[in-house]
N, C-alpha and C positions, 0 to 999 in steps of 0.2 A: 765904272768899267767899257757898258757897250759901245761908248764913245771912243773910248784906247780901241777894241776891237775893228770899229768901222774905220777909225782912221790908217789902222796898221795893212785893212786888208786894199783901203783906199792908196797906199804908197806901193801897192806890190801893179798897180796899173802907171803911175806913174814915171817909169820908163821909157814906156811906150810913147806915151801920151807928147814928154818932153822932147821925142827923136819927134815927133808929127810935127811939135812945134818949132822944132828947129830946122825941119824942111820946109816950113813956110806954109804946112796944111789946118794949121789951126789959126789962121790970122792974128789975133788978139784976145784970143778965149785964155783963161789960167788953166792950166793945164791938173793944177789942184785940187780948183773947182770943181772940173769935166772927172777926173776921177773921183769923187765924195761922190758925184751924181750921181755916175753909172753903176758904183759899189751898191748906191740905197737903192736902186730902181732895181736892181738883181734880189737884195737882199729881203725887197719888202715883194718880190715875183717866188721867193723860195716860203720864204713867211704864210702869204698867201697859201701856193700850193702843198704845204701842210699842214692847213687848215681844211682846205675842202680837197686834195688829195687825188686834183686829178686837174687839167687832162695830165699825162703822161710828162715824165719828165723829154722825152722828146720834143715835144708839144711844145713846154714850157720854154723850154731853148731857143727852139724856131723863132718865138714871137720875139723873145727879148732881143736874138740877135736881128729880129728884121727890123724894131724902134732904132735898137744902136744902129743898121747899116741906111737906113731909111728915115729914118725919125717920125712924128708927129704928121696926117696929112695936115698939107696948107688950109682946108677947108675945115679942121676941127680949130684952128687959132687966131680964122677971122671972124 
């Protein structure tokens, strides 16, 4: 049941990711996989926030959008 819900949520991102792929913005990346990865990150952040109740929702959203927009720093992956 949880997997089905995650798949349905990820499918909400697919149209935008497919448009990006069609416009050449995703190179060879798989829109389905990207949708699942993005949704997993969001679900994990919500789970963490519910457990710790901080920072506030605006700060959580800011952090998620930062990672989605800029990715992980290169030094972290070296």
